[in-house]
C-alpha positions, 0 to 999 in steps of 0.5 A: 927242298923236296917234299915227303909223303906219307900214305896210310890206309887210303882208299879212293873211289871213282865210279865202280873203280876203287884204288887201295894203298895200305901204306907208302912213304916216299922221302923228301928229294926221292925219285919214285916211280909208279908202275902199272898197266893202262887203268890199273890206278896210276894216275888216280894215286898221282892225282890223290897225292896232289889233292885232285881226287877226293879221298874215301878212307885213310890219309895222305900227308905232305910233310906231315900235314893232310893234303886236304887241309892244304890250300892248292897254292901251298901244296907246292906241287908241279904237274906234267901230263902226257898232253902238255895242255899249254895255253894256245893264246899265250907266248911260250914265256908267258905260259911259263910265267902264268903260274908265278903271276897267279901266285902273286909275282910281278910280271917282270919278275915272272917273265924274267924267271921264266926265261931262265928256266927256258934257257936251262932246258934249252928252249930259250930261243923260242920264248916269243913263239906260240905253242902251236908252232912247237915240235912234241919235244919242244912243247914237253920242255916248255911244259916242264919249265912251267911246272917248275915255275912255282919252285915246286917241292915235288914234280909229279909226271904222268907218263909225259914221254910216251908220245915222243920219238926215242931220241927226243924221249931220251933228251927230255928224261935227261933234262928231268933228271938234271933239273931235279937234282938241281932243284932238289925236289921230290919226283913222282913218276907215273909210267907203264915202261919198265926201263923208264921206271928203272932209269928215272926212279930210286924205288918202283911202286907197282899198282895192279888192279887198283892196289899198290902190290909192292915197292922195290929198289929200282935196281932190283925190279926184275931181280926180286921174287914177286907174287905170281901176278906181278911177275907175270906183269913184269914178264919174269915168269911164264 
């Protein structure tokens, strides 16, 4: 089941950079995109929700529990970055099985589940290969399988498709939508691509200059009246 997210009065400081999110609610099972320029604070928001950033003020709750009170293994979050960061010394199937094994699953059970996920994502035939032999699209599918292997309640993707060619990007997006639907998990999708945000999400939050400025239904993203700087960012105002 998907995780619900509730953010109130969030302030996160990283050196001179400050992220501010006055209020944000994401429902269990919802697909939510965070849209903004490079350096706007999208990744800081994502990592804060995942519990990887120290919160200066305010709170982030996952299913009613403050993220800082949750052990990392209890957060039920799967992460997928643009750079897959697969373990080069492990085979594909062992990369995917690594998380469940760390959480106490037996080797046979973890590898069986890993193979099942690889088959689901169309790369089961690569189970015994090593990451250095994979194409970009294959590596992303393996990384997605690894993110799903611990049965997360929330899948967090940080611009995972930006380095892929258009055809592969479309195929991977389709795979993500399919597994999110099948697994029933919440999707938090970070991107700077307007069309990708609309295609992958039910709602879009726009982050500019370290602040969550607005949240809008994805189908209304380019048809809503926005403040001037948000409209300029979206290219709908001279």
